[in-house]
Biopython code that builds the backbone (N, CA, C, O; Angstrom):
import numpy as np
from Bio.PDB.StructureBuilder import StructureBuilder

atoms = [
    (1, "UNK", "N", (9.761, 18.143, 12.098)),
    (1, "UNK", "CA", (9.674, 16.742, 11.195)),
    (1, "UNK", "C", (8.328, 16.128, 11.444)),
    (1, "UNK", "O", (8.022, 15.099, 10.841)),
    (2, "UNK", "N", (7.466, 16.717, 12.333)),
    (2, "UNK", "CA", (6.385, 15.737, 13.164)),
    (2, "UNK", "C", (5.267, 16.209, 12.120)),
    (2, "UNK", "O", (4.603, 15.380, 11.497)),
    (3, "UNK", "N", (5.094, 17.611, 11.961)),
    (3, "UNK", "CA", (4.660, 17.953, 10.891)),
    (3, "UNK", "C", (4.417, 17.637, 9.428)),
    (3, "UNK", "O", (3.292, 17.583, 8.932)),
    (4, "UNK", "N", (5.904, 17.368, 8.568)),
    (4, "UNK", "CA", (6.224, 16.242, 8.053)),
    (4, "UNK", "C", (5.264, 15.402, 8.020)),
    (4, "UNK", "O", (4.114, 15.620, 7.639)),
    (5, "UNK", "N", (5.846, 14.116, 8.541)),
    (5, "UNK", "CA", (5.078, 12.887, 9.069)),
    (5, "UNK", "C", (3.471, 12.845, 8.762)),
    (5, "UNK", "O", (2.878, 12.052, 8.032)),
    (6, "UNK", "N", (2.774, 14.260, 9.764)),
    (6, "UNK", "CA", (1.772, 14.272, 9.671)),
    (6, "UNK", "C", (0.480, 14.126, 8.419)),
    (6, "UNK", "O", (-0.603, 13.551, 8.310)),
    (7, "UNK", "N", (1.656, 15.343, 7.309)),
    (7, "UNK", "CA", (1.574, 15.422, 6.216)),
    (7, "UNK", "C", (1.680, 14.059, 4.901)),
    (7, "UNK", "O", (1.083, 14.112, 3.825)),
    (8, "UNK", "N", (2.446, 13.095, 5.282)),
    (8, "UNK", "CA", (2.672, 11.962, 4.501)),
    (8, "UNK", "C", (1.898, 10.980, 5.525)),
    (8, "UNK", "O", (2.240, 9.836, 5.224)),
    (9, "UNK", "N", (1.229, 10.963, 6.330)),
    (9, "UNK", "CA", (0.198, 10.014, 6.768)),
    (9, "UNK", "C", (-1.197, 10.470, 6.158)),
    (9, "UNK", "O", (-2.064, 9.609, 6.002)),
    (10, "UNK", "N", (-1.435, 11.728, 5.825)),
    (10, "UNK", "CA", (-2.682, 11.689, 5.514)),
    (10, "UNK", "C", (-2.756, 11.886, 3.976)),
    (10, "UNK", "O", (-3.899, 11.690, 3.562)),
    (11, "UNK", "N", (-1.644, 12.298, 2.779)),
    (11, "UNK", "CA", (-1.341, 12.066, 1.977)),
    (11, "UNK", "C", (-1.688, 10.330, 1.711)),
    (11, "UNK", "O", (-2.679, 9.891, 1.127)),
    (12, "UNK", "N", (-0.290, 9.332, 2.473)),
    (12, "UNK", "CA", (-1.119, 7.823, 2.547)),
    (12, "UNK", "C", (-2.657, 7.698, 2.995)),
    (12, "UNK", "O", (-3.366, 7.118, 2.173)),
    (13, "UNK", "N", (-3.273, 8.142, 4.146)),
    (13, "UNK", "CA", (-4.803, 7.768, 4.259)),
    (13, "UNK", "C", (-5.082, 7.802, 2.629)),
    (13, "UNK", "O", (-4.913, 7.009, 1.703)),
    (14, "UNK", "N", (-5.704, 9.415, 2.803)),
    (14, "UNK", "CA", (-6.234, 9.602, 1.372)),
    (14, "UNK", "C", (-6.115, 8.364, 0.179)),
    (14, "UNK", "O", (-6.834, 7.564, -0.420)),
    (15, "UNK", "N", (-5.090, 8.674, 0.250)),
    (15, "UNK", "CA", (-4.748, 7.524, -1.210)),
    (15, "UNK", "C", (-4.994, 5.910, -1.185)),
    (15, "UNK", "O", (-5.085, 5.183, -2.174)),
    (16, "UNK", "N", (-5.098, 5.448, 0.482)),
    (16, "UNK", "CA", (-5.475, 3.903, 0.364)),
    (16, "UNK", "C", (-6.889, 4.034, 0.348)),
    (16, "UNK", "O", (-7.549, 3.052, 0.006)),
    (17, "UNK", "N", (-7.576, 5.307, 0.728)),
    (17, "UNK", "CA", (-9.319, 5.516, 0.721)),
    (17, "UNK", "C", (-9.802, 4.961, -0.899)),
    (17, "UNK", "O", (-10.517, 4.009, -1.212)),
    (18, "UNK", "N", (-8.893, 6.265, -1.988)),
    (18, "UNK", "CA", (-9.323, 6.097, -3.151)),
    (18, "UNK", "C", (-8.806, 4.856, -3.926)),
    (18, "UNK", "O", (-9.405, 4.410, -4.904)),
    (19, "UNK", "N", (-7.448, 4.223, -3.342)),
    (19, "UNK", "CA", (-7.125, 2.822, -4.146)),
    (19, "UNK", "C", (-6.858, 1.541, -2.568)),
    (19, "UNK", "O", (-5.991, 1.470, -1.696)),
    (20, "UNK", "N", (-8.095, 0.741, -2.875)),
    (20, "UNK", "CA", (-8.084, -0.452, -1.747)),
    (20, "UNK", "C", (-7.405, -1.501, -2.084)),
    (20, "UNK", "O", (-7.450, -2.521, -1.397)),
    (21, "UNK", "N", (-6.445, -1.382, -3.538)),
    (21, "UNK", "CA", (-5.703, -2.092, -3.420)),
    (21, "UNK", "C", (-5.141, -1.797, -4.783)),
    (21, "UNK", "O", (-5.476, -0.937, -5.597)),
    (22, "UNK", "N", (-3.813, -3.104, -4.858)),
    (22, "UNK", "CA", (-3.166, -2.844, -6.978)),
    (22, "UNK", "C", (-2.973, -4.677, -6.998)),
    (22, "UNK", "O", (-3.073, -5.424, -6.025)),
    (23, "UNK", "N", (-2.652, -5.082, -8.539)),
    (23, "UNK", "CA", (-2.786, -5.986, -8.844)),
    (23, "UNK", "C", (-0.924, -5.781, -9.316)),
    (23, "UNK", "O", (-0.330, -4.703, -9.350)),
    (24, "UNK", "N", (-0.371, -7.060, -9.612)),
    (24, "UNK", "CA", (0.985, -7.275, -10.223)),
    (24, "UNK", "C", (0.979, -8.153, -10.815)),
    (24, "UNK", "O", (-0.011, -8.876, -10.709)),
    (25, "UNK", "N", (2.010, -8.531, -11.694)),
    (25, "UNK", "CA", (1.942, -9.521, -13.148)),
    (25, "UNK", "C", (3.454, -10.245, -12.178)),
    (25, "UNK", "O", (4.447, -9.584, -11.875)),
    (26, "UNK", "N", (3.242, -11.675, -11.866)),
    (26, "UNK", "CA", (4.815, -12.152, -11.734)),
    (26, "UNK", "C", (4.619, -13.508, -12.241)),
    (26, "UNK", "O", (3.721, -14.329, -12.056)),
    (27, "UNK", "N", (5.969, -13.534, -13.104)),
    (27, "UNK", "CA", (6.013, -14.699, -13.821)),
    (27, "UNK", "C", (7.106, -16.100, -12.851)),
    (27, "UNK", "O", (8.209, -16.106, -12.305)),
    (28, "UNK", "N", (6.102, -17.022, -13.062)),
    (28, "UNK", "CA", (6.012, -18.324, -12.188)),
    (28, "UNK", "C", (6.519, -19.599, -12.766)),
    (28, "UNK", "O", (5.762, -20.150, -13.565)),
    (29, "UNK", "N", (7.695, -20.184, -12.503)),
    (29, "UNK", "CA", (8.109, -21.350, -13.239)),
    (29, "UNK", "C", (6.698, -22.783, -13.019)),
    (29, "UNK", "O", (6.201, -23.230, -11.985)),
    (30, "UNK", "N", (6.486, -23.076, -14.232)),
    (30, "UNK", "CA", (5.845, -24.459, -14.474)),
    (30, "UNK", "C", (6.521, -25.618, -14.086)),
    (30, "UNK", "O", (6.557, -26.250, -13.031)),
    (31, "UNK", "N", (7.171, -25.783, -15.433)),
    (31, "UNK", "CA", (7.630, -26.995, -15.226)),
    (31, "UNK", "C", (9.430, -26.834, -15.615)),
    (31, "UNK", "O", (9.786, -26.142, -16.569)),
    (32, "UNK", "N", (10.399, -27.549, -14.759)),
    (32, "UNK", "CA", (11.675, -27.510, -14.743)),
    (32, "UNK", "C", (12.232, -28.554, -15.073)),
    (32, "UNK", "O", (12.696, -29.293, -14.205)),
    (33, "UNK", "N", (12.312, -28.841, -16.331)),
    (33, "UNK", "CA", (12.835, -30.279, -16.334)),
    (33, "UNK", "C", (13.945, -30.259, -17.277)),
    (33, "UNK", "O", (13.776, -30.506, -18.471)),
    (34, "UNK", "N", (15.431, -29.881, -16.611)),
    (34, "UNK", "CA", (16.345, -29.700, -17.020)),
    (34, "UNK", "C", (16.406, -28.069, -18.187)),
    (34, "UNK", "O", (16.069, -26.919, -17.903)),
    (35, "UNK", "N", (16.927, -28.588, -19.391)),
    (35, "UNK", "CA", (16.987, -27.458, -20.138)),
    (35, "UNK", "C", (15.679, -27.212, -20.190)),
    (35, "UNK", "O", (15.466, -26.071, -19.781)),
    (36, "UNK", "N", (14.574, -27.844, -20.552)),
    (36, "UNK", "CA", (13.107, -27.219, -20.549)),
    (36, "UNK", "C", (12.716, -26.702, -19.314)),
    (36, "UNK", "O", (12.712, -27.313, -18.245)),
    (37, "UNK", "N", (12.310, -25.266, -19.563)),
    (37, "UNK", "CA", (11.711, -24.856, -18.608)),
    (37, "UNK", "C", (10.289, -24.399, -19.121)),
    (37, "UNK", "O", (10.071, -24.380, -20.332)),
    (38, "UNK", "N", (9.358, -24.046, -18.245)),
    (38, "UNK", "CA", (7.919, -23.592, -19.473)),
    (38, "UNK", "C", (7.734, -22.158, -17.737)),
    (38, "UNK", "O", (8.224, -22.244, -16.611)),
    (39, "UNK", "N", (6.976, -21.236, -18.263)),
    (39, "UNK", "CA", (6.811, -20.347, -17.051)),
    (39, "UNK", "C", (5.468, -19.784, -17.598)),
    (39, "UNK", "O", (5.130, -20.084, -18.743)),
    (40, "UNK", "N", (4.688, -18.978, -16.825)),
    (40, "UNK", "CA", (3.375, -18.801, -17.127)),
    (40, "UNK", "C", (3.600, -16.783, -16.084)),
    (40, "UNK", "O", (4.416, -16.231, -15.347)),
    (41, "UNK", "N", (2.047, -16.423, -16.850)),
    (41, "UNK", "CA", (2.248, -15.085, -16.396)),
    (41, "UNK", "C", (1.079, -15.375, -15.089)),
    (41, "UNK", "O", (-0.046, -15.737, -15.432)),
    (42, "UNK", "N", (1.369, -15.213, -13.685)),
    (42, "UNK", "CA", (0.230, -14.840, -13.261)),
    (42, "UNK", "C", (-0.303, -13.595, -12.731)),
    (42, "UNK", "O", (0.393, -12.628, -13.041)),
    (43, "UNK", "N", (-1.288, -13.334, -12.051)),
    (43, "UNK", "CA", (-1.235, -12.155, -11.990)),
    (43, "UNK", "C", (-2.045, -12.367, -10.208)),
    (43, "UNK", "O", (-2.854, -13.225, -9.856)),
    (44, "UNK", "N", (-1.444, -11.246, -9.403)),
    (44, "UNK", "CA", (-1.041, -11.503, -7.970)),
    (44, "UNK", "C", (-2.090, -10.265, -8.043)),
    (44, "UNK", "O", (-2.202, -9.428, -8.938)),
    (45, "UNK", "N", (-3.092, -10.443, -6.396)),
    (45, "UNK", "CA", (-3.731, -8.807, -6.124)),
    (45, "UNK", "C", (-3.153, -8.454, -4.835)),
    (45, "UNK", "O", (-2.243, -9.215, -4.508)),
    (46, "UNK", "N", (-3.354, -7.741, -4.202)),
    (46, "UNK", "CA", (-2.798, -6.768, -3.150)),
    (46, "UNK", "C", (-4.256, -5.841, -2.759)),
    (46, "UNK", "O", (-4.765, -5.128, -3.623)),
    (47, "UNK", "N", (-4.746, -5.930, -1.603)),
    (47, "UNK", "CA", (-5.842, -5.683, -0.687)),
    (47, "UNK", "C", (-5.908, -5.413, 0.603)),
    (47, "UNK", "O", (-5.723, -6.145, 1.575)),
    (48, "UNK", "N", (-6.240, -4.096, 0.512)),
    (48, "UNK", "CA", (-6.792, -3.852, 2.161)),
    (48, "UNK", "C", (-8.044, -3.724, 2.794)),
    (48, "UNK", "O", (-8.863, -4.472, 2.260)),
    (49, "UNK", "N", (-8.518, -3.055, 3.740)),
    (49, "UNK", "CA", (-9.770, -2.773, 4.295)),
    (49, "UNK", "C", (-9.685, -1.282, 4.214)),
    (49, "UNK", "O", (-8.669, -0.631, 4.460)),
    (50, "UNK", "N", (-10.964, -0.752, 3.810)),
    (50, "UNK", "CA", (-11.343, 1.064, 3.448)),
    (50, "UNK", "C", (-10.963, 1.211, 4.589)),
    (50, "UNK", "O", (-9.944, 1.902, 4.586)),
    (51, "UNK", "N", (-11.292, 0.881, 5.682)),
    (51, "UNK", "CA", (-11.266, 1.626, 6.769)),
    (51, "UNK", "C", (-9.768, 1.440, 7.292)),
    (51, "UNK", "O", (-10.013, 1.645, 8.480)),
    (52, "UNK", "N", (-8.103, 1.147, 7.254)),
    (52, "UNK", "CA", (-7.237, 1.233, 7.215)),
    (52, "UNK", "C", (-6.330, 2.703, 6.760)),
    (52, "UNK", "O", (-5.219, 3.154, 7.040)),
    (53, "UNK", "N", (-7.408, 3.105, 5.968)),
    (53, "UNK", "CA", (-7.229, 4.232, 5.283)),
    (53, "UNK", "C", (-7.340, 5.369, 6.035)),
    (53, "UNK", "O", (-6.671, 6.371, 5.784)),
    (54, "UNK", "N", (-8.117, 5.304, 6.925)),
    (54, "UNK", "CA", (-9.825, 5.951, 7.840)),
    (54, "UNK", "C", (-8.660, 6.416, 8.961)),
    (54, "UNK", "O", (-8.297, 7.589, 9.043)),
    (55, "UNK", "N", (-8.246, 5.593, 9.619)),
    (55, "UNK", "CA", (-7.314, 5.417, 10.617)),
    (55, "UNK", "C", (-5.983, 5.709, 10.535)),
    (55, "UNK", "O", (-5.636, 6.556, 11.358)),
    (56, "UNK", "N", (-5.104, 5.290, 9.810)),
    (56, "UNK", "CA", (-4.074, 6.291, 8.894)),
    (56, "UNK", "C", (-4.237, 8.199, 8.349)),
    (56, "UNK", "O", (-3.397, 9.099, 8.329)),
    (57, "UNK", "N", (-5.199, 8.181, 8.105)),
    (57, "UNK", "CA", (-5.678, 9.544, 7.446)),
    (57, "UNK", "C", (-6.304, 10.470, 9.633)),
    (57, "UNK", "O", (-6.217, 11.610, 10.091)),
    (58, "UNK", "N", (-6.608, 9.707, 9.964)),
    (58, "UNK", "CA", (-7.174, 10.218, 11.690)),
    (58, "UNK", "C", (-5.352, 10.532, 12.507)),
    (58, "UNK", "O", (-4.886, 11.345, 13.305)),
    (59, "UNK", "N", (-4.915, 9.539, 11.844)),
    (59, "UNK", "CA", (-3.929, 9.253, 12.657)),
    (59, "UNK", "C", (-2.359, 11.079, 12.503)),
    (59, "UNK", "O", (-1.610, 11.747, 13.216)),
    (60, "UNK", "N", (-2.871, 10.918, 10.881)),
    (60, "UNK", "CA", (-1.965, 11.643, 10.404)),
    (60, "UNK", "C", (-2.464, 13.404, 10.658)),
    (60, "UNK", "O", (-1.699, 14.356, 10.503)),
    (61, "UNK", "N", (-3.802, 13.492, 11.040)),
    (61, "UNK", "CA", (-3.983, 14.629, 11.286)),
    (61, "UNK", "C", (-4.226, 14.812, 12.919)),
    (61, "UNK", "O", (-4.513, 15.929, 13.349)),
    (62, "UNK", "N", (-4.067, 13.367, 14.051)),
    (62, "UNK", "CA", (-3.552, 14.012, 15.058)),
    (62, "UNK", "C", (-2.275, 14.191, 15.064)),
    (62, "UNK", "O", (-1.979, 14.880, 16.040)),
    (63, "UNK", "N", (-1.496, 13.945, 14.531)),
    (63, "UNK", "CA", (-0.099, 13.986, 14.507)),
    (63, "UNK", "C", (0.544, 15.477, 14.333)),
    (63, "UNK", "O", (1.366, 16.113, 14.993)),
    (64, "UNK", "N", (-0.739, 15.945, 12.294)),
    (64, "UNK", "CA", (-0.898, 17.217, 12.831)),
    (64, "UNK", "C", (-0.449, 18.114, 13.594)),
    (64, "UNK", "O", (0.421, 18.981, 13.511)),
    (65, "UNK", "N", (-1.399, 17.669, 14.587)),
    (65, "UNK", "CA", (-2.587, 18.893, 14.942)),
    (65, "UNK", "C", (-1.545, 18.622, 16.428)),
    (65, "UNK", "O", (-0.640, 19.412, 16.696)),
    (66, "UNK", "N", (-1.804, 17.578, 17.170)),
    (66, "UNK", "CA", (-0.437, 17.663, 17.901)),
    (66, "UNK", "C", (0.574, 18.693, 17.831)),
    (66, "UNK", "O", (0.598, 19.447, 18.804)),
    (67, "UNK", "N", (1.878, 19.021, 16.406)),
    (67, "UNK", "CA", (3.153, 19.397, 16.502)),
    (67, "UNK", "C", (2.428, 21.348, 15.960)),
    (67, "UNK", "O", (3.067, 22.376, 15.733)),
    (68, "UNK", "N", (1.601, 21.205, 15.950)),
    (68, "UNK", "CA", (0.907, 23.015, 15.805)),
    (68, "UNK", "C", (1.425, 23.253, 17.178)),
    (68, "UNK", "O", (2.315, 24.067, 17.424)),
    (69, "UNK", "N", (0.557, 22.164, 18.467)),
    (69, "UNK", "CA", (0.788, 22.817, 19.763)),
    (69, "UNK", "C", (1.413, 23.144, 20.607)),
    (69, "UNK", "O", (1.112, 23.536, 21.734)),
    (70, "UNK", "N", (2.816, 22.937, 19.871)),
    (70, "UNK", "CA", (4.027, 23.232, 20.572)),
    (70, "UNK", "C", (4.820, 24.228, 20.212)),
    (70, "UNK", "O", (5.854, 24.451, 20.841)),
]
sb = StructureBuilder()
sb.init_structure("model")
sb.init_model(0)
sb.init_chain("A")
sb.init_seg("    ")
for serial, (resi, resn, name, xyz) in enumerate(atoms, 1):
    if name == "N":
        sb.init_residue(resn, " ", resi, " ")
    sb.init_atom(name, np.array(xyz, "f"), 0.0, 1.0, " ", f" {name:<3s}", serial, name[0])
structure = sb.get_structure()
């Protein structure tokens, strides 16, 4: 179990180091006046600092090494 968690953390950490964020499109209502509705696509982005991926990667290595000692 701990070995699996460690491997998952390592993969997520590497992915977060490679991709430091992502963006998505959200449809938002601009005008909602009775039967008339106007909406627009707004692009949102989610970013995280690269050191978060490094911390998760190191945590995965620690969990993996600790699981092998048992």
